[in-house]
C-alpha positions as CSV (number, residue, x, y, z in Angstrom):
1,X,0.0,0.0,0.0
2,X,1.3,3.5,-0.9
3,X,0.9,6.3,1.6
4,X,2.4,9.6,0.4
5,X,2.2,13.2,1.5
6,X,2.9,16.0,-1.1
7,X,5.5,18.0,0.7
8,X,7.3,20.8,-1.2
9,X,11.0,20.7,-0.6
10,X,10.6,18.3,2.3
11,X,12.7,15.2,1.6
12,X,14.3,15.7,5.0
13,X,11.0,15.4,6.7
14,X,10.3,12.2,4.7
15,X,13.7,10.7,5.8
16,X,13.1,11.3,9.5
17,X,9.5,10.4,9.5
18,X,10.8,6.9,9.0
19,X,12.8,7.1,12.2
20,X,9.7,8.2,14.0
21,X,8.0,5.0,12.9
22,X,10.8,2.8,14.2
23,X,12.0,4.7,17.2
24,X,10.5,2.3,19.8
25,X,10.5,-1.2,18.3
26,X,8.0,-3.6,20.0
27,X,8.0,-7.4,20.3
28,X,11.6,-7.3,21.7
29,X,12.7,-10.6,23.4
30,X,12.1,-10.4,27.1
31,X,13.5,-12.2,30.1
32,X,12.2,-15.8,30.4
33,X,9.3,-16.3,32.8
34,X,5.8,-17.5,33.1
35,X,3.4,-17.4,30.2
36,X,2.0,-13.8,29.9
37,X,-0.1,-11.6,27.9
38,X,1.5,-9.8,24.9
39,X,1.7,-6.0,25.1
40,X,-0.1,-4.1,22.4
41,X,2.1,-2.6,19.7
42,X,2.4,1.2,19.2
43,X,1.4,1.9,15.5
44,X,2.1,4.9,13.3
45,X,0.1,5.9,10.3
46,X,1.0,8.5,7.6
47,X,-1.9,10.4,6.1
48,X,-1.4,13.1,3.4
49,X,-2.4,16.6,4.7
50,X,-3.6,18.9,1.9
51,X,-2.6,22.6,1.8
52,X,-4.6,24.5,4.4
53,X,-4.5,26.2,7.8
54,X,-2.3,23.5,9.4
55,X,0.2,23.2,6.6
56,X,0.2,26.1,4.0
57,X,2.2,24.0,1.5
58,X,0.6,20.6,2.5
59,X,2.4,17.9,4.4
60,X,1.7,14.7,6.3
61,X,-0.4,13.9,9.4
62,X,1.4,11.5,11.7
63,X,-1.2,9.5,13.6
64,X,-0.2,7.2,16.5
65,X,-2.0,4.9,18.9
66,X,-2.1,1.3,20.2
67,X,-3.1,-1.5,17.9
68,X,-5.9,-2.6,20.2
69,X,-7.5,-5.2,17.9
70,X,-4.1,-6.5,16.9
71,X,-4.9,-6.4,13.2
72,X,-1.5,-4.9,12.3
73,X,-3.1,-1.5,11.2
74,X,-3.9,1.7,13.0
75,X,-7.7,2.1,12.6
76,X,-9.4,5.5,13.0
77,X,-10.8,4.6,16.4
78,X,-7.3,3.7,17.6
79,X,-5.7,7.1,16.8
80,X,-4.7,8.7,20.1
81,X,-2.5,11.6,18.8
82,X,-2.0,13.4,15.6
83,X,0.8,15.8,14.7
84,X,1.5,17.5,11.4
85,X,4.8,17.6,9.6
86,X,4.6,20.5,7.1
87,X,6.5,21.2,3.9
88,X,10.0,22.4,4.4
89,X,13.1,22.0,2.4
90,X,16.0,19.6,1.6
91,X,16.8,16.7,-0.6
92,X,19.6,14.1,-0.7
93,X,22.0,13.8,-3.6
94,X,24.4,10.9,-4.4
95,X,24.2,7.4,-2.9
96,X,21.0,6.4,-1.0
97,X,21.2,6.3,2.7
98,X,19.9,3.0,4.2
99,X,19.0,2.5,7.9
100,X,18.0,-0.8,9.4
101,X,16.5,-1.4,12.9
102,X,16.5,-5.1,13.8
103,X,15.9,-6.9,17.1
104,X,18.9,-7.9,19.1
105,X,18.5,-11.2,21.0
106,X,19.8,-11.4,24.6
107,X,23.5,-12.0,24.6
108,X,26.9,-10.4,24.8
109,X,25.8,-7.1,23.3
110,X,22.5,-6.7,25.3
111,X,22.0,-8.9,28.3
112,X,18.2,-8.5,28.1
113,X,18.0,-8.0,24.3
114,X,17.3,-4.8,22.5
115,X,17.6,-3.3,19.1
116,X,20.6,-2.8,16.8
117,X,20.7,0.2,14.5
118,X,22.7,-0.3,11.3
119,X,23.3,2.6,8.9
120,X,25.4,3.5,5.8
121,X,25.3,4.4,2.2
122,X,23.9,2.1,-0.5
123,X,27.2,2.4,-2.5
124,X,26.2,-0.3,-5.0
125,X,22.7,1.1,-5.5
126,X,21.0,-2.3,-5.2
127,X,18.5,-1.1,-2.5
128,X,19.9,-3.7,0.0
129,X,22.1,-2.9,2.9
130,X,25.0,-5.4,2.7
131,X,27.4,-6.0,5.5
132,X,30.1,-4.1,3.7
133,X,27.9,-1.0,3.4
134,X,27.3,-0.7,7.2
135,X,29.3,2.3,8.4
136,X,27.7,2.6,11.9
137,X,26.3,0.1,14.4
138,X,24.5,1.2,17.5
139,X,22.9,-1.0,20.2
140,X,19.8,0.1,22.2
141,X,19.6,-2.4,25.0
142,X,16.7,-3.3,27.3
143,X,17.1,-3.4,31.0
144,X,15.9,-6.3,33.1
145,X,12.4,-4.8,33.5
146,X,12.0,-4.4,29.7
147,X,12.6,-0.7,29.7
148,X,15.0,0.3,27.0
149,X,18.3,1.8,28.1
150,X,20.4,4.5,26.4
151,X,18.4,6.1,23.6
152,X,19.6,6.5,20.0
153,X,19.1,10.2,19.1
154,X,19.1,12.0,15.7
155,X,19.6,15.8,15.4
156,X,19.4,18.0,12.2
157,X,21.5,21.1,11.8
158,X,21.5,23.5,8.8
159,X,24.5,22.8,6.5
160,X,25.7,25.9,4.6
161,X,26.8,25.7,1.0
162,X,30.3,24.3,0.8
163,X,32.2,21.0,0.4
164,X,29.4,18.8,1.9
165,X,26.5,20.4,0.1
166,X,26.9,22.6,-3.0
167,X,23.5,24.2,-2.5
168,X,23.3,24.0,1.3
169,X,21.2,21.4,3.1
170,X,21.0,19.6,6.4
171,X,23.5,17.7,8.4
172,X,22.0,14.6,10.0
173,X,23.8,13.7,13.2
174,X,23.2,10.4,15.1
175,X,24.4,8.7,18.2
176,X,23.7,7.1,21.6
177,X,22.4,9.4,24.4
178,X,25.2,8.3,26.7
179,X,24.5,10.8,29.5
180,X,20.7,10.2,29.2
181,X,19.9,14.0,29.0
182,X,17.7,13.6,25.9
183,X,20.1,15.9,24.0
184,X,22.6,14.7,21.4
185,X,25.9,16.2,22.5
186,X,28.8,16.7,20.1
187,X,30.8,14.0,22.0
188,X,28.0,11.5,21.4
189,X,27.8,11.9,17.7
190,X,28.9,8.7,15.9
191,X,27.4,9.2,12.4
192,X,27.0,12.2,10.2
193,X,25.2,12.3,6.8
194,X,24.3,15.2,4.6
195,X,20.9,15.8,3.1
196,X,21.6,18.4,0.3
197,X,19.3,20.7,-1.6
198,X,19.1,19.7,-5.3
199,X,18.3,21.9,-8.3
200,X,14.9,20.2,-8.7
201,X,14.1,20.8,-5.1
202,X,14.9,24.5,-5.4
203,X,12.3,24.8,-8.1
204,X,9.6,23.4,-6.0
205,X,9.4,19.6,-6.9
206,X,7.1,17.7,-4.4
207,X,8.6,15.2,-2.0
208,X,6.7,11.9,-1.6
209,X,6.8,9.1,0.9
210,X,6.0,5.4,0.1
211,X,5.5,2.5,2.5
212,X,6.3,-0.9,0.9
213,X,6.1,-4.3,2.5
214,X,9.6,-5.7,3.0
215,X,9.7,-9.5,2.6
216,X,11.9,-11.6,4.8
217,X,15.5,-11.4,3.6
218,X,18.8,-9.6,3.9
219,X,17.3,-6.3,5.1
220,X,14.8,-7.8,7.6
221,X,15.1,-11.4,8.5
222,X,11.4,-11.7,9.5
223,X,10.2,-9.0,7.0
224,X,8.9,-5.5,7.8
225,X,8.3,-2.2,6.1
226,X,10.5,-0.2,3.7
227,X,9.9,3.5,4.2
228,X,11.0,5.2,0.9
229,X,11.1,8.9,0.0
230,X,12.2,11.1,-2.8
231,X,11.2,14.0,-5.1
232,X,8.3,13.6,-7.5
233,X,10.5,14.6,-10.5
234,X,7.9,13.8,-13.1
235,X,5.1,15.4,-11.1
236,X,2.7,12.4,-11.5
237,X,1.8,12.3,-7.8
238,X,3.4,8.8,-7.3
239,X,6.9,8.0,-6.0
240,X,8.4,5.9,-8.8
241,X,11.2,3.5,-8.2
242,X,13.6,5.7,-10.1
243,X,12.7,8.6,-7.8
244,X,13.5,6.9,-4.5
245,X,16.5,8.6,-2.8
246,X,16.2,7.3,0.7
247,X,15.0,4.0,2.3
248,X,14.7,3.1,5.9
249,X,13.7,-0.4,7.0
250,X,11.4,-1.0,10.0
251,X,11.8,-4.7,10.7
252,X,9.5,-7.1,12.5
253,X,10.7,-8.3,15.9
254,X,11.9,-11.8,16.9
255,X,9.4,-14.0,18.7
256,X,10.3,-13.9,22.4
257,X,10.2,-16.8,24.8
258,X,7.4,-17.0,27.3
259,X,7.8,-14.1,29.7
260,X,6.1,-11.7,32.0
261,X,3.1,-9.6,30.8
262,X,4.5,-7.2,28.3
263,X,4.3,-3.4,28.7
264,X,2.6,-1.4,25.9
265,X,5.0,0.6,23.8
266,X,3.8,4.2,23.3
267,X,4.8,7.1,21.0
268,X,4.2,10.7,21.8
269,X,4.6,13.7,19.4
270,X,5.6,17.0,21.0
271,X,6.0,20.3,19.1
272,X,9.6,21.7,19.1
273,X,10.3,25.4,19.0
274,X,13.1,26.8,17.0
275,X,16.3,26.1,18.8
276,X,19.4,23.8,19.0
277,X,17.5,20.6,18.2
278,X,15.6,22.1,15.2
279,X,16.7,25.4,13.8
280,X,13.3,26.1,12.3
281,X,11.1,24.2,14.8
282,X,9.5,20.8,14.3
283,X,8.3,17.7,16.2
284,X,9.9,15.6,18.9
285,X,8.9,11.9,18.4
286,X,9.2,10.4,21.9
287,X,8.7,6.7,22.7
288,X,8.9,4.3,25.6
289,X,7.0,1.7,27.6
290,X,3.8,2.4,29.4
291,X,5.1,1.3,32.8
292,X,2.1,2.5,34.9
293,X,-0.4,1.2,32.4
294,X,-2.3,4.5,32.0
295,X,-1.9,4.5,28.2
296,X,-0.1,7.9,28.4
297,X,3.6,8.3,27.8
298,X,4.8,10.4,30.7
299,X,8.1,12.2,30.7
300,X,9.6,9.6,33.1
301,X,8.7,6.8,30.6
302,X,10.4,8.4,27.6
303,X,13.4,6.4,26.5
304,X,13.9,7.5,22.9
305,X,13.6,10.9,21.3
306,X,13.9,11.6,17.6
307,X,13.5,15.1,16.0
308,X,11.5,15.7,12.8
309,X,12.7,19.2,11.9
310,X,11.2,21.7,9.6
311,X,13.4,23.4,7.1
312,X,13.5,27.1,6.2
313,X,11.0,28.1,3.5
314,X,12.7,29.0,0.3
315,X,9.8,30.9,-1.1
316,X,6.7,32.6,0.4
317,X,3.4,30.9,0.2
318,X,-0.2,32.2,0.5
319,X,1.0,35.8,0.2
320,X,4.1,37.8,-0.6
321,X,4.9,41.5,-1.0
322,X,7.9,43.5,-2.2
323,X,10.2,44.9,0.5
324,X,9.8,48.5,1.4
325,X,12.5,50.7,0.0
326,X,13.1,53.7,-2.3
327,X,10.9,53.1,-5.4
328,X,11.3,56.2,-7.5
329,X,11.6,55.0,-11.1
330,X,13.3,58.0,-12.7
331,X,12.0,59.3,-16.0
332,X,10.5,56.7,-18.3
333,X,10.6,57.2,-22.0
334,X,8.9,55.3,-24.9
335,X,10.7,52.0,-24.0
336,X,9.3,49.4,-21.7
337,X,11.4,49.3,-18.6
338,X,11.1,47.4,-15.2
339,X,10.5,49.7,-12.2
340,X,11.9,47.7,-9.3
341,X,8.8,46.2,-7.9
342,X,9.2,42.4,-7.8
343,X,7.7,39.6,-5.7
344,X,8.0,35.7,-5.9
345,X,5.3,33.4,-4.5
346,X,5.0,29.6,-4.5
347,X,1.5,28.6,-5.5
348,X,0.3,25.6,-3.6
349,X,-2.7,24.4,-5.6
350,X,-3.6,23.9,-9.3
351,X,-7.1,25.3,-8.7
352,X,-6.1,28.5,-7.0
353,X,-5.6,32.0,-8.5
354,X,-3.2,34.8,-7.6
355,X,-4.7,38.1,-6.7
356,X,-2.4,41.0,-7.4
357,X,-2.8,44.3,-5.6
358,X,-0.9,47.5,-6.6
359,X,-0.7,50.6,-4.4
360,X,1.5,53.2,-6.1
361,X,1.8,56.7,-7.6
362,X,2.0,57.4,-11.3
363,X,2.7,60.5,-13.4
364,X,2.4,60.6,-17.2
365,X,3.2,63.2,-19.9
366,X,5.4,65.6,-18.0
367,X,5.6,69.0,-19.7
368,X,3.3,67.7,-22.4
369,X,-0.4,68.1,-23.3
370,X,-1.9,64.7,-24.2
371,X,0.7,62.5,-22.7
372,X,0.0,59.0,-21.5
373,X,1.7,56.0,-20.0
374,X,1.2,52.3,-19.2
375,X,1.6,50.6,-15.9
376,X,1.9,46.8,-16.3
377,X,2.4,43.8,-13.9
378,X,4.0,40.9,-15.7
379,X,4.3,37.2,-14.6
380,X,7.5,35.4,-15.2
381,X,8.5,38.1,-17.6
382,X,5.3,37.9,-19.8
383,X,2.0,39.7,-19.9
384,X,-0.6,38.4,-17.6
385,X,-3.5,40.8,-18.3
386,X,-2.8,43.3,-15.6
387,X,-2.2,46.5,-17.7
388,X,-3.7,50.0,-17.3
389,X,-3.1,53.2,-19.1
390,X,-3.3,56.8,-17.7
391,X,-3.8,60.0,-19.8
392,X,-3.9,63.7,-19.2
393,X,-4.8,66.5,-21.7
394,X,-6.6,69.9,-21.6
395,X,-8.3,72.1,-24.2
396,X,-6.0,75.0,-23.6
397,X,-2.9,73.1,-24.7
398,X,-1.1,73.7,-21.4
399,X,1.7,71.4,-20.4
400,X,0.9,69.3,-17.4
401,X,2.7,67.5,-14.5
402,X,0.2,65.4,-12.4
403,X,1.5,62.9,-9.9
404,X,-1.6,60.9,-8.8
405,X,-2.3,58.0,-6.5
406,X,-2.4,54.8,-8.7
407,X,-4.1,51.4,-7.8
408,X,-4.9,48.2,-9.6
409,X,-6.2,44.8,-8.6
410,X,-5.9,41.8,-11.0
411,X,-6.7,38.1,-10.8
412,X,-4.8,35.5,-12.7
413,X,-6.3,32.4,-14.3
414,X,-6.0,29.0,-12.5
415,X,-2.4,28.2,-12.9
416,X,-0.4,25.0,-12.1
417,X,1.1,25.0,-8.6
418,X,4.7,26.2,-8.6
419,X,6.9,29.2,-8.3
420,X,5.8,32.5,-10.0
421,X,7.5,35.9,-10.1
422,X,5.6,39.1,-10.7
423,X,7.1,42.5,-11.4
424,X,6.1,46.0,-12.7
425,X,7.0,47.5,-16.0
426,X,6.1,50.9,-17.5
427,X,6.1,52.8,-20.8
428,X,5.6,56.4,-21.8
429,X,3.8,57.8,-24.9
430,X,4.1,61.6,-25.1
431,X,6.4,63.2,-22.5
432,X,7.9,61.0,-19.9
433,X,6.4,59.0,-17.1
434,X,7.4,58.6,-13.4
435,X,6.4,55.8,-11.0
436,X,6.5,56.1,-7.2
437,X,6.9,59.8,-6.4
438,X,5.4,60.9,-3.1
439,X,5.1,57.4,-1.6
440,X,8.1,57.5,0.8
441,X,9.2,54.2,-0.6
442,X,6.0,52.4,0.4
443,X,4.8,51.5,-3.2
444,X,3.3,48.0,-2.9
445,X,3.0,45.0,-5.1
446,X,1.2,42.3,-3.2
447,X,0.5,38.7,-4.4
448,X,-2.1,36.6,-2.6
449,X,-3.2,33.0,-3.3
450,X,-7.0,32.8,-3.5
451,X,-7.7,29.1,-3.0
452,X,-11.5,29.0,-2.5
453,X,-11.4,28.4,1.3
454,X,-13.5,31.6,1.3
455,X,-16.1,31.7,-1.5
456,X,-15.6,34.3,-4.3
457,X,-16.8,35.2,-7.8
458,X,-15.5,37.6,-10.3
459,X,-16.0,39.1,-13.8
460,X,-13.3,40.4,-16.1
461,X,-15.8,41.0,-18.9
462,X,-16.8,44.5,-20.0
463,X,-16.0,46.7,-22.9
464,X,-15.5,50.5,-22.6
465,X,-18.8,52.4,-21.6
466,X,-19.6,56.0,-22.2
467,X,-22.5,58.1,-21.1
468,X,-23.6,61.8,-20.8
469,X,-26.7,60.8,-18.8
470,X,-27.0,62.2,-15.2
471,X,-28.9,59.0,-14.3
472,X,-27.1,55.7,-13.7
473,X,-26.4,53.6,-16.9
474,X,-25.4,50.0,-16.6
475,X,-21.8,49.4,-17.7
476,X,-21.0,46.8,-20.2
477,X,-20.2,43.4,-18.7
478,X,-18.9,43.9,-15.1
479,X,-21.6,41.6,-13.6
480,X,-21.2,38.8,-11.1
481,X,-23.8,36.3,-9.8
482,X,-22.8,35.0,-6.4
483,X,-24.4,32.7,-3.9
484,X,-23.7,33.9,-0.3
485,X,-23.3,31.0,2.1
486,X,-24.1,32.6,5.4
487,X,-26.1,35.6,6.6
488,X,-23.4,36.5,9.2
489,X,-20.5,37.0,6.8
490,X,-19.5,40.1,4.9
491,X,-19.3,40.8,1.2
492,X,-16.0,42.3,0.3
493,X,-16.3,44.0,-3.1
494,X,-13.4,45.2,-5.3
495,X,-13.8,47.2,-8.5
496,X,-10.7,47.9,-10.6
497,X,-11.3,50.0,-13.7
498,X,-10.3,53.3,-15.4
499,X,-12.5,56.5,-15.2
500,X,-12.7,59.8,-17.0
501,X,-15.4,62.4,-16.2
502,X,-16.6,65.7,-17.6
503,X,-14.9,65.5,-21.0
504,X,-13.6,68.9,-22.0
505,X,-15.3,70.5,-19.0
506,X,-13.7,72.5,-16.3
507,X,-15.2,71.1,-13.1
508,X,-16.8,68.0,-14.7
509,X,-17.7,65.1,-12.4
510,X,-19.3,61.6,-12.5
511,X,-20.0,58.6,-10.3
512,X,-19.4,54.8,-10.5
513,X,-21.5,52.5,-8.4
514,X,-21.7,48.8,-7.6
515,X,-25.3,47.7,-7.4
516,X,-26.8,44.7,-5.5
517,X,-29.7,43.0,-7.1
518,X,-30.4,46.1,-9.2
519,X,-30.6,48.3,-6.1
520,X,-28.2,51.2,-5.3
521,X,-25.7,50.6,-2.5
522,X,-23.1,52.6,-0.5
523,X,-20.4,51.2,-2.7
524,X,-19.8,54.2,-5.0
525,X,-17.2,56.7,-5.8
526,X,-17.1,60.1,-7.4
527,X,-14.4,61.8,-9.5
528,X,-14.0,65.6,-10.1
529,X,-11.5,67.5,-12.2
530,X,-11.1,71.3,-12.4
531,X,-7.9,72.8,-13.8
532,X,-8.9,76.1,-15.1
533,X,-9.8,74.7,-18.6
534,X,-11.5,71.8,-20.2
535,X,-10.0,68.5,-19.2
536,X,-9.6,64.9,-20.4
537,X,-8.1,62.8,-17.6
538,X,-8.3,59.0,-17.8
539,X,-7.2,57.5,-14.4
540,X,-7.1,53.9,-13.3
541,X,-8.6,53.4,-9.9
542,X,-9.7,50.7,-7.3
543,X,-12.7,51.0,-5.1
544,X,-13.0,48.5,-2.1
545,X,-16.2,48.2,-0.2
546,X,-17.7,46.1,2.6
547,X,-21.4,45.2,2.3
548,X,-22.7,43.8,5.6
549,X,-26.1,42.2,6.3
550,X,-26.5,40.6,3.0
551,X,-28.8,37.5,3.1
552,X,-27.6,34.0,2.4
553,X,-28.9,33.6,-1.1
554,X,-28.0,34.1,-4.7
555,X,-27.3,37.8,-5.6
556,X,-26.3,39.7,-8.7
557,X,-23.9,42.6,-8.6
558,X,-23.2,45.0,-11.5
559,X,-21.6,48.3,-12.2
560,X,-23.4,51.6,-13.2
561,X,-22.0,54.9,-14.4
562,X,-23.4,58.4,-14.4
563,X,-22.2,61.7,-15.8
564,X,-23.3,64.1,-13.1
565,X,-22.1,67.2,-14.9
566,X,-23.5,66.0,-18.2
567,X,-20.0,66.0,-19.7
568,X,-19.2,62.6,-21.2
569,X,-18.1,60.0,-18.6
570,X,-15.9,57.1,-19.8
571,X,-15.3,53.8,-18.0
572,X,-12.7,51.3,-19.1
573,X,-10.4,53.2,-21.4
574,X,-7.2,51.3,-22.5
575,X,-6.8,48.6,-20.0
576,X,-6.4,44.8,-20.2
577,X,-9.8,44.3,-18.6
578,X,-11.9,45.6,-15.7
579,X,-12.3,43.4,-12.6
580,X,-15.3,43.1,-10.4
581,X,-14.4,40.8,-7.5
582,X,-16.8,39.6,-4.8
583,X,-15.5,37.7,-1.8
584,X,-17.4,36.3,1.2
585,X,-15.3,36.9,4.3
586,X,-15.8,36.5,8.0
587,X,-15.4,39.0,10.8
588,X,-12.7,36.9,12.4
589,X,-9.3,38.5,12.1
590,X,-10.8,41.5,10.4
591,X,-11.9,45.0,11.6
592,X,-13.3,47.7,9.4
593,X,-15.2,51.0,9.3
594,X,-17.2,51.9,6.2
595,X,-19.1,55.0,7.2
596,X,-19.5,57.9,4.8
597,X,-18.1,61.1,6.2
598,X,-16.6,64.1,4.4
599,X,-13.5,65.3,6.2
600,X,-13.9,69.0,5.6
601,X,-10.8,71.1,4.7
602,X,-7.5,70.1,6.4
603,X,-4.3,72.1,6.2
604,X,-1.0,72.3,8.0
605,X,1.2,69.6,9.5
606,X,0.4,66.0,10.0
607,X,-3.0,65.6,11.7
608,X,-5.7,62.9,11.9
609,X,-8.5,62.8,9.3
610,X,-11.9,62.8,10.9
611,X,-13.7,59.4,11.3
612,X,-10.9,57.4,9.7
613,X,-9.7,55.4,12.8
614,X,-10.3,51.9,14.0
615,X,-9.0,49.6,16.8
616,X,-8.0,46.1,15.9
617,X,-7.1,43.4,18.3
618,X,-4.1,41.4,16.9
619,X,-4.7,37.8,17.7
620,X,-1.1,36.5,18.2
621,X,2.4,38.0,18.3
622,X,4.4,38.4,15.1
623,X,1.3,38.8,12.9
624,X,1.4,40.8,9.7
625,X,-1.7,42.7,8.7
626,X,-3.0,44.2,5.5
627,X,-4.5,47.6,5.8
628,X,-6.8,48.9,3.1
629,X,-7.9,52.5,2.9
630,X,-10.3,53.3,0.1
631,X,-11.7,56.8,-0.3
632,X,-11.6,60.0,-2.4
633,X,-8.7,62.4,-2.0
634,X,-8.1,66.0,-3.2
635,X,-4.8,67.7,-2.4
636,X,-3.9,71.4,-1.8
637,X,-7.0,73.0,-3.3
638,X,-6.4,76.2,-5.3
639,X,-2.6,75.6,-5.5
640,X,-0.6,74.8,-8.7
641,X,2.4,72.5,-8.5
642,X,2.2,71.7,-4.7
643,X,2.0,68.4,-2.9
644,X,-0.6,67.1,-0.4
645,X,0.0,63.8,1.4
646,X,-1.9,61.2,3.5
647,X,-0.4,58.3,5.5
648,X,-1.4,55.4,7.7
649,X,-0.5,55.7,11.4
650,X,-0.5,52.8,13.9
651,X,-0.8,53.7,17.5
652,X,-0.5,57.3,16.6
653,X,2.9,56.8,15.0
654,X,3.7,57.2,11.3
655,X,4.2,53.9,9.4
656,X,5.7,55.5,6.2
657,X,2.9,53.9,4.2
658,X,2.1,57.1,2.3
659,X,0.6,58.5,-0.9
660,X,0.1,61.9,-2.4
661,X,-1.2,64.1,-5.1
662,X,0.6,66.9,-7.1
663,X,-1.0,68.8,-10.0
664,X,0.6,71.5,-12.1
665,X,-0.3,73.2,-15.5
666,X,1.7,75.7,-17.3
667,X,-1.4,78.0,-17.3
668,X,-0.6,78.7,-13.6
669,X,-4.1,78.3,-12.3
670,X,-5.2,76.6,-9.1
671,X,-6.0,72.9,-9.3
672,X,-8.9,70.9,-7.8
673,X,-9.0,67.1,-8.4
674,X,-11.1,64.8,-6.2
675,X,-9.9,61.3,-7.3
676,X,-10.5,57.8,-5.9
677,X,-7.6,56.5,-3.8
678,X,-7.0,53.0,-2.6
679,X,-4.0,52.8,-0.3
680,X,-2.8,49.2,0.7
681,X,-0.2,48.7,3.4
682,X,1.5,45.7,5.0
683,X,2.4,46.2,8.6
684,X,4.5,43.3,10.0
685,X,5.4,41.9,13.4
686,X,2.7,43.5,15.5
687,X,2.4,42.5,19.2
688,X,-0.8,40.9,20.4
689,X,-3.5,43.1,21.7
690,X,-5.3,46.3,20.6
691,X,-3.7,48.6,18.1
692,X,-5.1,51.9,16.7
693,X,-5.1,52.4,12.9
694,X,-5.8,55.8,11.5
695,X,-5.3,58.1,8.5
696,X,-3.4,61.4,8.8
697,X,-2.8,64.2,6.3
698,X,-0.5,67.2,5.7
699,X,-0.2,70.0,3.1
700,X,3.4,70.8,4.1
701,X,5.8,70.1,1.2
702,X,9.4,69.0,1.4
703,X,10.4,72.6,1.4
704,X,8.5,73.2,4.7
705,X,5.9,75.4,2.9
706,X,2.1,74.7,3.2
707,X,-0.5,75.6,0.5
708,X,-4.2,75.1,0.3
709,X,-6.1,72.3,2.0
710,X,-6.7,68.6,1.6
711,X,-10.1,67.0,1.5
712,X,-11.3,63.3,1.9
713,X,-14.6,61.6,1.2
714,X,-16.1,63.9,-1.5
715,X,-19.0,62.0,-3.2
716,X,-18.0,58.8,-1.6
717,X,-20.4,56.1,-0.3
718,X,-17.8,54.5,2.0
719,X,-14.6,55.8,3.6
720,X,-13.4,52.2,4.1
721,X,-10.6,51.6,6.5
722,X,-10.0,47.9,7.0
723,X,-7.4,45.7,8.8
724,X,-7.1,42.0,7.9
725,X,-4.7,39.6,9.5
726,X,-2.6,37.7,6.9
727,X,-1.9,33.9,7.2
């Protein structure tokens, strides 16, 4: 029978899971005595653990218990303890390592019998451990009362790149616990083997485990089990013979003479924190005899301890973001160039998708009238359908220099599991473009794996839509039918599109709304542009909303557009596609405020923006949270060529997660642009407990001069501020 767990980069775990299965051999010959009752065997079962909350990359559940019905298998009702060994890293290169544990009869080596541990490399690659291949022999002897004596310990240590492992790996140390302190000291080490990272493992090949029946023979005189592991090089989900890189034999015991009633052998699995035994944490597999018969392995009964250690993750799973640093792109011309925003993520499922979130600042067509530029996220160097174009022009022919908050959200197709890299590229058409000004280095590219554990639906359909109507007109496509599972959950709605309002008007405005079952909602945003002359500004935007109190039923969401000033409104100009994404989310690990409140005029130094503050209780230490702030923002009203800023504060301290707006025209008239803004921030390593998240604003430029005033929340249905804990 095959039992295999799909573990990415975890051949090390597979190797030492075998040790766990054999760390306390039962049926060892006892001292002669009266006829007695045989003790029950401790049995171990390996069950694949799919990717999820316990193991983000999948792994194996180790189930243990007593074989009460003596059928040789661990049944569901016999499972007493379950521990999880999750995907880590490591793979062995070169000759296969073989380990045999066979019973040792009473004699010169062990007066009361015990177990002999034979190990060495399979130098002739025949899968059988011959006497000439044994490089280490250890004896684990029973004492007179049947309790095993000195324990055989195994410890794993990180091995840097060098002579032993060209791509780094793990050093596997083994030896007898001579001083019985349950720690493998350097003076007790008698064997060292190296488990090295291979090129295939570095690219994310899965590690599999296989349990084969071992017939009586050279490896096990009375038969047993061969525990085999290796990388699934051909990705067929089965560990083929040619893929086996490690084999450990768990041999059946010798039949003992009539003796005293046997004690049950128990196995206990304890979590191990990061430290000297396991650099990245893991599991301690402890075994011994149930001397007091309470079916629980107490500390005083532990005779053998093995460590199943996790390895360092080579790549992020579930989510990954670019590091915070200086992200000014410099001037971009009419050549596609990368702009230093890059993230790698290991996708754990063939059925999942990657959600890409961009929070940045973008200027196009400097000192030019009618300039435009592209902002593109690519996957593995190729287009992935996450492109948006921005355009500025005016009827007076004035040159322009508008740095504006930029946001986008994209959703990939269902891609095979594996490693993916995403990065940002840009291109200018008319004048030059610039990415990342006024963000204080906090420009964000975030990749999240959406695996369906929370229901979602989306639409990428929709051609450009124009209207001059002051009433709402349904936009092309942009429609989602979604069945909500529970009345107590929330609907998180994300719309990513491109909007122009008031074509060739000075002071033109319009509104975009997401409707629910044909009824208007609070999920809407306005846009307004006044620059002293007729304008034509196409700006990509993201609007994020929370819709609470939606019934558990099928619902239809669509998008509508209105031209409030009767100047033509245009939705969807020059982008890969719009995105309407609906996610059903719980309140757990999430805090939000979605009230609608205009801030009034704010000027001067950094100060809090009214009604944009929430308190979130961080569940555990070291958590990273994603903060989303979705609103409308206008900077420094009536000024020309000045900056206005807003920033996320945590516990009334600046985080540096900042964005800004700067508008200048050569006509030297005051500017007034209310635009949608969607700021996304990653705040790492928060302490457990309550934290205050709030939005602050300033009109003071880098030269220390202030001008005009900022305003938040104009024609906006929700000023959403939301904190979500990341896995």
